[in-house]
C-alpha positions, -999 to +999 in steps of 0.1 A: +521+046-450+483+050-432+458+036-457+428+062-446+398+069-466+392+105-479+367+124-454+330+112-464+297+139-461+282+137-429+272+104-420+234+092-410+221+063-389+186+049-386+171+053-354+145+035-335+128+034-300+136+006-275+101-013-287+110-012-323+092+014-336+108+041-363+121+075-357+136+095-383+170+092-396+196+109-373+226+131-384+260+114-363+288+133-347+310+149-371+340+152-346+337+109-341+316+104-375+341+118-401+344+085-425+382+081-418+390+044-417+426+032-409+432-003-411+467-006-399+455+007-366+427-011-364+450-038-369+473-029-347+449-024-318+430-059-326+464-079-320+479-062-293+437-073-278+441-105-287+477-112-270+466-091-240+446-121-236+474-151-241+486-165-204+517-180-224+516-206-194+530-234-218+562-247-196+592-275-199+615-285-177+653-284-185+677-310-174+682-289-139+645-294-133+637-333-139+640-351-107+665-378-108+699-378-124+720-372-093+740-407-099+762-417-127+745-445-145+775-466-148+812-466-146+834-440-164+856-469-183+852-508-188+821-511-201+823-505-242+797-479-236+795-440-243+802-426-207+773-409-196+770-384-164+737-386-157+701-404-170+683-370-173+703-359-198+684-347-233+694-376-250+677-401-225+638-409-219+625-390-194+655-365-195+657-326-198+639-309-226+663-283-249+651-249-253+614-258-246+589-231-238+590-221-204+564-193-199+561-160-223+544-128-221+523-117-251+510-085-237+513-054-261+509-018-254+491+005-272+493+046-271+459+060-260+456+078-291+464+051-314+435+035-295+413+059-302+420+065-340+413+023-344+378+024-322+367+060-342+378+040-374+358+010-363+328+030-357+334+046-391+334+018-409+300+005-392+285+036-400+296+038-436+279+002-442+249+013-423+252-009-398+253+015-370+218+022-353+206+043-324+181+033-296+165+063-278+167+050-245+171+014-231+147+019-198+140-012-189+127-017-154+136-053-148+155-078-170+131-089-201+147-111-225+115-115-250+113-078-252+148-081-265+143-102-289+117-086-302+134-057-305+159-079-323+135-088-346+117-055-354+156-046-364+161-077-387+198-086-368+177-123-351+208-142-374+230-118-370+261-114-345+251-073-327+267-051-302+244-031-279+263-001-263+247+012-234+250+050-218+269+035-185+261+007-166+224-005-174+225-043-153+189-053-167+195-047-204+227-069-196+209-094-180+178-095-205+204-105-233+230-123-217+213-153-229+214-147-261+240-163-280+252-134-305+240-101-284+267-088-266+259-060-243+286-036-228+287+002-218+301+027-243+330+038-225+343+003-227+337-005-260+371-017-280+382-020-315+376-054-316+341-057-300+330-031-332+348-050-354+338-089-341+298-075-344+278-072-376+256-051-362+263-021-332+232-007-318+244+029-294+220+040-272+211+082-284+227+097-245+261+082-254+261+100-286+250+130-271+214+130-283+185+140-264+152+125-280+122+134-272+097+103-264+078+089-294+043+063-290+051+031-295+036+014-326+015-020-319+033-039-350+068-026-344+075-061-329+077-091-351+048-113-342+058-142-316+055-168-341+084-154-362+105-145-325+102-187-320+130-206-307+142-235-328+131-260-302+097-247-307+094-249-343+110-289-339+087-294-320+056-279-342+070-301-373+072-328-350+032-324-342+027-318-381+038-350-391+024-366-367-011-351-373-006-358-410+003-395-401-023-401-379-049-384-409-033-405-436-037-438-416-076-427-408-082-424-446-063-457-457-088-477-426-116-459-443-107-467-476-100-500-463-134-503-450-154-491-479-130-519-503-141-544-480-181-534-477-176-535-517-162-563-521-189-581-494-219-566-514-217-586-547-211-616-535-245-619-515-259-607-547-245-633-572-255-661-537-296-647-541-292-647-580-294-681-588-319-690-565-343-668-580-336-680-614-343-717-609-379-706-588-388-693-623-380-717-646-394-739-621-428-721-622-429-721-660-424-755-664 
């Protein structure tokens, strides 16, 4: 029996601009986001997708495909050994393989209605988890990874697997996120159940869902500062420089302390050397 959840009230999703400015929450379309989550159908779709990625190239040779073995290894009688007809029999070293893999197709076909229901269930699952965000418009004039990183930082999804669904093909958006390991960009029409369930957060362009949002002025503090969006290599370099600076400051402090200690130890010696001479001169004068 199919496991379907009871229909929920109209789902809503957070909305942002391409620069990271927050907008009012939107009501998702009821025909697509009705709260239905069918687990068996999603499992079937994901299993078929992963099976279609396999090539099935494992192949072994039987005794009829192994080279050699045309001559009888020894005569039939008189040797005292068991009779043999070929050195390429399965029990010989270098012989053929019995019941080995000879290539297989793992392709699975899923009906169109089941695929659509599985994708709908995956989108509803992300919407109920508040992991679906609507972006008004990805209008990138040129590829900019920095702009994409600032958007992900403003949404606080930098350390999560993000799926960005655009309204049709947008090469600039794809090139902007191509260098990001946990971010995947594809058209909304090409998304599958596997891609939706793979991601932790789904960013959908508003036009793909049928929304036409008015333009909003970008807030200057919408994106996080550059210090937050620094890469790991930059953070490591900063730590190394900080450690080197602390070491050098500690070395200067120890050198100053040593110099002060040497000066203090040298001053009493000169005073002790002068005092006895003054005492002797005073005694001689008194006499």
